C-alpha positions as CSV (number, residue, x, y, z in Angstrom):
1,M,-8.0,26.1,13.2
2,N,-11.4,27.7,13.7
3,Q,-11.1,31.4,14.6
4,R,-12.8,30.9,18.0
5,L,-10.3,28.2,18.8
6,D,-7.3,30.3,17.6
7,N,-8.2,32.9,20.3
8,R,-8.0,30.2,23.0
9,T,-4.6,28.8,21.9
10,A,-2.9,32.2,21.9
11,D,-1.9,31.7,25.6
12,T,0.4,28.7,25.3
13,D,0.3,28.0,29.1
14,R,-3.5,27.7,29.2
15,T,-5.5,24.5,29.8
16,F,-8.7,24.8,27.9
17,G,-10.1,21.4,27.3
18,F,-9.7,17.6,27.4
19,R,-8.9,14.6,25.2
20,V,-10.3,11.1,25.7
21,E,-7.8,8.3,25.6
22,P,-8.0,4.5,26.0
23,G,-7.5,3.6,29.7
24,D,-6.8,0.5,31.6
25,G,-9.3,-2.3,31.1
26,G,-11.0,-0.5,28.2
27,A,-12.5,2.3,30.3
28,P,-11.9,5.8,28.9
29,A,-9.2,8.0,30.5
30,F,-9.2,11.8,30.3
31,R,-6.3,14.2,29.8
32,R,-6.2,17.9,29.9
33,L,-5.4,19.7,26.6
34,E,-2.7,22.3,26.8
35,A,-2.7,25.2,24.3
36,R,1.0,24.6,23.6
37,E,0.0,21.1,22.1
38,A,-2.2,22.8,19.4
39,L,-1.0,22.7,15.8
40,A,-2.1,25.0,13.0
41,E,-4.4,23.6,10.4
42,G,-2.3,22.6,7.3
43,G,0.9,23.2,9.3
44,T,3.7,21.0,10.4
45,C,4.3,18.8,13.5
46,S,7.8,18.2,14.8
47,L,8.2,14.7,16.0
48,E,11.2,15.6,18.1
49,G,10.4,14.1,21.5
50,L,7.4,12.1,20.3
51,R,8.8,8.6,20.3
52,D,6.9,6.1,18.0
53,A,4.3,8.7,17.3
54,S,0.9,7.9,15.8
55,A,-2.2,9.8,14.9
56,A,-5.9,9.0,14.9
57,P,-9.0,11.0,13.7
58,A,-11.3,12.3,16.3
59,L,-14.2,14.8,16.5
60,A,-13.6,18.0,18.5
61,F,-16.5,19.5,20.4
62,V,-16.7,23.1,21.6
63,T,-19.2,23.7,24.4
64,S,-21.4,26.8,24.6
65,E,-22.7,26.1,28.2
66,D,-21.4,24.8,31.4
67,L,-21.8,21.0,31.8
68,R,-22.1,19.5,35.3
69,G,-22.4,16.0,36.7
70,P,-23.1,13.6,38.1
71,G,-25.9,12.3,35.9
72,C,-24.8,14.1,32.7
73,H,-26.2,12.3,29.7
74,L,-25.9,12.4,25.9
75,G,-28.9,14.7,25.5
76,A,-27.5,17.3,27.8
77,V,-24.2,17.2,26.0
78,L,-25.7,17.7,22.6
79,A,-27.8,20.6,23.8
80,A,-24.6,22.3,25.2
81,I,-22.4,21.7,22.2
82,D,-21.8,24.8,20.0
83,L,-19.5,23.4,17.2
84,V,-18.2,20.0,16.0
85,L,-15.0,19.9,13.9
86,P,-12.7,17.2,12.6
87,S,-9.5,16.7,14.6
88,L,-6.2,14.8,14.5
89,D,-5.0,13.4,17.8
90,I,-1.3,12.8,17.7
91,R,0.7,11.2,20.6
92,A,3.9,9.4,21.4
93,A,3.9,5.7,22.5
94,G,2.6,5.1,26.0
95,S,-0.2,6.5,28.1
96,G,-0.8,9.0,30.8
97,A,-0.4,12.8,31.2
98,A,3.4,12.6,30.9
99,V,3.4,11.3,27.3
100,P,4.0,14.0,24.8
101,A,1.0,14.8,22.5
102,R,-0.3,17.2,19.9
103,F,-3.6,17.9,18.2
104,A,-5.0,19.8,15.2
105,V,-8.5,21.0,14.6
106,G,-9.8,22.3,11.3
107,G,-12.1,21.6,8.4
108,R,-15.7,23.0,8.4
109,A,-17.5,23.4,11.7
110,L,-21.0,22.1,12.1
111,A,-23.7,22.2,14.8
112,P,-24.6,18.8,16.2
113,A,-28.1,19.1,14.7
114,D,-26.6,19.4,11.2
115,T,-25.5,15.8,10.8
116,D,-25.9,12.3,12.5
117,L,-22.6,12.1,14.4
118,R,-23.0,8.3,14.8
119,T,-22.8,7.7,11.1
120,L,-20.5,10.5,10.1
121,G,-17.7,8.9,8.1
122,V,-14.0,9.7,8.2
123,V,-11.1,8.6,6.0
124,L,-7.5,9.0,7.1
125,E,-4.9,9.2,4.3
126,K,-1.1,9.0,4.7
127,N,1.0,10.2,1.8
128,G,-2.1,10.1,-0.4
129,E,-3.0,6.5,0.5
130,A,-6.3,5.9,2.4
131,L,-5.3,3.8,5.4
132,A,-8.1,4.0,7.9
133,F,-11.8,4.3,7.7
134,G,-14.4,4.8,10.4
135,A,-17.7,6.4,11.6
136,G,-18.5,8.3,14.7
137,A,-20.1,5.4,16.4
138,A,-16.7,3.8,16.8
139,A,-16.1,6.3,19.6
140,S,-18.1,4.7,22.5
141,G,-21.2,4.3,20.3
142,H,-21.6,8.0,19.9
143,P,-18.7,10.4,19.8
144,A,-20.4,12.9,22.2
145,S,-20.8,10.1,24.8
146,A,-17.2,10.8,25.7
147,V,-18.1,14.3,26.8
148,A,-20.8,13.0,29.1
149,A,-18.4,10.5,30.6
150,L,-15.8,13.3,31.1
151,V,-18.4,15.6,32.8
152,N,-19.3,12.8,35.2
153,H,-15.7,12.1,35.9
154,L,-15.0,15.7,36.7
155,A,-18.0,15.8,39.0
156,G,-16.3,13.1,41.1
157,Q,-13.4,15.5,41.5
158,G,-15.6,18.5,42.4
159,E,-15.2,20.1,39.0
160,F,-17.3,20.8,36.0
161,L,-16.8,21.4,32.2
162,P,-17.0,25.2,31.6
163,A,-18.5,26.8,28.5
164,G,-16.0,27.3,25.8
165,S,-14.2,24.0,26.5
166,L,-12.7,21.9,23.7
167,V,-13.1,18.1,24.0
168,L,-11.6,15.5,21.6
169,S,-13.8,12.4,21.4
170,G,-11.1,9.7,21.2
171,G,-10.0,7.9,18.2
172,I,-12.6,6.9,15.5
173,T,-10.1,4.6,13.8
174,A,-7.0,2.8,14.9
175,P,-4.0,5.1,15.1
176,V,-1.7,5.3,12.1
177,P,2.1,5.4,12.7
178,V,3.8,8.6,11.5
179,Q,7.5,9.5,10.9
180,P,9.3,12.6,9.5
181,G,8.4,13.2,5.9
182,D,4.8,11.8,6.2
183,A,1.7,13.9,5.4
184,L,-1.7,13.1,6.9
185,T,-5.0,14.2,5.5
186,L,-8.3,13.6,7.4
187,R,-11.4,13.8,5.3
188,A,-14.7,14.0,7.3
189,Q,-18.2,13.7,5.8
190,H,-19.8,17.1,5.5
191,M,-16.8,18.7,7.3
192,G,-14.1,18.9,4.6
193,S,-10.5,18.0,5.3
194,L,-7.6,18.7,7.7
195,G,-4.0,18.1,6.9
196,I,-0.7,18.0,8.8
197,R,2.9,17.3,7.7
198,F,5.5,15.7,10.0
199,V,9.1,16.8,10.3
């Protein structure tokens, strides 16, 4: 994981960001990221307690400025993003905050201006076989759009997204089922690769 993110995950009781998940009726849902859900880049993920687990590639955004709604838009989000990194979003079957989940962030960090996030391609391999392919536009047309939607959602609750937050964009491909013994590798254009083994 990027060093700046390592510092945030040292406190395992800390909430320091959000993930975007499919919600009812196709609308996005938002869930708080807990530091204890973070996995080390290249490490292992125990599937104990993660029933019918699956994983999907996402982009992870790290903000450098506070973002406030309502009316937050894509341009404001891109101006406030410090880093973009590849991410694996791992979760058990079901939806909602009670469903166990994990995530990993790694690869090479880029600034949003360094690449076109809409056309950025990803390949997800399981046990050396390429199973899922996608581009950033698969996440709500632009992966950073999820951050704008999150900020406007938070505004409705009287909250804002503080600088230094980590936001996972939501799946860029369909999730891939995993079981003990599997190894996943996410390859992201211009961003290198990220791997996790399941036990």
